[in-house]
N, C-alpha and C positions, 0 to 999 in steps of 0.2 A: 852665612846663615844656612843652617842645616835644613834639608828638605824633610818635611813630615811624611812619614809613610802613608800611603793611601789607606783609608779606612776599609776594613774588610766588607765585602759586599754582603748585604743582609740576605739571609737564606729565605727562599720563598716557602710559605707555609703550604702544606698539602691541601688544606681546606680554606677557601676564602672566608673572610670574617663574616660576611653575610650568611654563610652556610654553617657557621659553627653550631648554632642551636639545633638546626635540623640534623646535623651529623651526630650530635650527642643523643638526640631522640632516637635516631636509627640504631645506634649501638646499644642503648639501654633497652630498646624494644626486643632485641634478640638475646639479651643477657639472661642467663638462668640463675644468676646469683648477684647480690649487691656488688657494685664496682666502685672503688675509691677514685678520688679525683686524679690521682697519679696515673692509674690504669687508663682512665678515660682520656687524659691528656696525651698519653702515648698513642692511643688509638686514633685520635683526630689530629695529632701533630701540633698542639698548641701548648703554651706554658701553663703549668698547673694553676697559678693564680687566676688567669683569664678563664680557664675552664670552670673553676670553682664559682666565679662570679656568674658565668653563664648558667650553671646549674641552679644557683640560687634564684636567678631571674626567671628561669623556666618554672621552678616550683611556685614562685609568687604569681606568675602568669596563670598557671592552672588553677590556683586558689581563687584568683580574681574572676576568672571566667566561670567558676563553678563546674569544672569538668567532672565526669564520673570517676576519674582516676586522679591520683596525686603523685608527685615525685618527692620521696622522702630520703633523708640522709640518716640511716639507722646504723649504729655501731660502725661509723666510718665508711659506710658504703651507700651509694645511691641506687635506688630501684623504684620502679612503678608499682603502685598499690591501688586497689579499688578503694573508694572512700568508705569510711566506717559507717556513715549513715545510710549507705546503699547496701549494706550487708544482707538485709532481708531479701532484696531483689536477686542478688547473686546466689544466695542460698537456695531460693526457690528454683532458679534456673538449673543449678547443679543437681538438686534432688530430682527434678523432673527428668533430667537426662539419665540419671541412674535408674529411674523406674521405667523408662521407655523400653518397649519390646525390642529384642534383638532381631536383626534381619535373618532371613534364611541362610545367607552366606555366613553370618556370624555364628549361627547355631551349628552349622556344619563344621566350621573351623574349630569351634569349641569342642565338638565331639571328637575330632581328630586329636586334638591336644590331650583330651581326657584319656583316650585309649592308648595313645602312643607315647605319652610323657615319660621322661623328659625328652623333648623333641625340638628340633630347629625349625625356623620358619621355612627353610628350603624343603624339608621333608614334608611339612604340612602342605606346602604348595604342590609338591609332587603327588601327594595322595589326592588332593582336591582337583589338580589339573589347572589351577589358576594361581595368580600372584595373591598372597594373603597379607601383604604388609599393612594395608589400610585396616583390614578386619582385625588383625592382631593388635594394632594400636587401640582400636575400640575396646577389645576385650581386656586389655591391660588397664585402660582408663576406667573401665567399669569394675575393676578389682577382681575379675574372674580368672585372669591369667597373670603369671609373674615370671621373672627370670629365674633360672635354676642352674646357673653356672655355665661352663663352656664344654663343648665337645672336645675331648682329648685328642682326637685325630685331626680335625679340621679347624678347631678354634672357634666354631660357630656358637653363638649364644643359644642356650637351650631354654625351653619354656615348660611350665607345668601349671596345673590348675591350683587355685588357692583354697584356703579354708572357707572363704566366703562362697565359693562355687559349691562346695559340699552343703553348706547351709541353705543355699538357694534351691538346690534340687532335693533337699531333705534326706541326705544320707550321712552316715558317720564317717565312712572311709571309702576309698576308691574300690575296695574289694566288693562293695555292694552294687557296683555298676553292673548292669545286665551283660550277659555274655554275648559278644558279637559274632562268635564263630558260626552259628547257624545262618546268619545273614551275610557273612563275608567268608565263605569257604576258601576263597583264593587269596586270603590276606597274606599268608606266608610267601606265596609266589610273588605277590606284588611287592613285598618288602625286599625280596632278593633282587628283583628287577630294579628297584630304586637304588639299592646299594651299588649295582653295576653301572647304572646310568648317571649317577650323581657323585663323581669323585670329588667335586668341589661344591658342596651343598649351597653355600651362601651365594656363589656366583651364579649357580643354576637358577636361583629364584628370580633373577631378573629376565629370564628368557621365556617365561610363561605368560600367557595373556592376562590382562588386568581383570580384577573383580570388583564389584561395588561393595563398599563397607556396609 
């Protein structure tokens, strides 16, 4: 009688069964695009059919509970969406945020971008003397600032003002901005100092004190 080989030991799953749904929720929460079941299965370490069942169960659970968001499978990818019937609430919130006044820090940062563009965050931080990461995110979300390529020397992302910025301040082109020379006679010297002290612009941005957005 031949001995049967021992059955291969079953591989342990990275995520316990009880945590499969929370794991899927966590991954979907940070995803910036729809994810298919195969990608999600790879992320949580479960077979794709089991993940598909869990996704369908989550979607049904949200619908049953009447949550303000829903989980949809659109064009083969799963993603969170706000419920269509709540669109007026979301629209009012977004519009109110767009119309809110900019803080003094945001106005000062916007002025630096307007006069120095295209400019990296590190250079804006150097001019203002504070870290402007949070403020720049605010300006970008308001549609006042946008990316403008890369710095050829250091590879840093450059930023410029948008057409919406011109519209908001009521000018046709940047040429109509008032001359800053009378107010900043030392601007050329400051620029030279910045070039000498910031050989690594993006790295230098993390060394300055924080500022409120």
